[in-house]
N, C-alpha and C positions, 0 to 999 in steps of 0.2 A: 239264416237265409243262405241258400246255396245257388250259385249261378255258374254256368259254363259258357265261355265265349270262344269262338274260333276266329282267328285272325284272317280276314278275307280282303283287306284293303291296305294300301300304303299311302303315305302322304309325304310329299317333298316340299321344300320351302317355296318353290314356284307356285304350287297349288295354294298354299296358305296365303301368299302375297296377293294372288289374283282372286281369292275367294272361291276357287273351283272345288267341286266335290272330289273325294278321294278316288284313286284309281284301284280297280279290282286286281288282285294278285292272280295272274294267269298261269304261272308255272311255279312249281315247288322245287327249289334247288336241293335242300337237304332235309328239311322237316317243316311241318305245319306247326304254328304256334297256337297253343290253347291256353286259356287263362281260366283257372278255377277260383271263383271268388266266394269266400265264406264270410258271413257276418254273424257275430255272436253278441249276446247281451253282456257277457262278462269275460274277463281274461281267463278265469277258471274254467268256464265252459269251453273256451278255445283249447286250453291245455288238455282237457279230457277228450275232446274230439280228435285232436292230433294223436293222442295215445291210442285211441281206438282204431284210427286209420292205420297207424304203423303196426299195431299188433295183429290186425286182421288182413289187410289188403295190400300193404306196401310192397311186398316182394312181387306180387302179380303186376302192380302198377309199374314198378321199376323195370321189369322185363320189357315193357312197351316203349320205354324212353330211349331215344338215340343219344341224348346228352343229358347231363344232370339238370334238374329243374331249378328254377329261380324261386325264391320265396320273398314276398314283400309283405311286411306287417305294418299296420298303422291303425289310426282311429278315424272314424267318419267325421267330416267337418260340417256337413249340412244334414 
């Protein structure tokens, strides 16, 4: 499964304490944060997908980035 999310809101502690909805981001200071979420059935499938991405598209993707990307890896809990 592949999902892409654009960060459009921010939350501060006051909002959390009051139960208020998140505030919309109205200005972009340096960059827009996107999250690409991949879900795989096995670790081997993940490894092959990463290899294919880096072999074919990574140079083009890297040219679009202002700063290096973050990678978060884990397993689904629910």
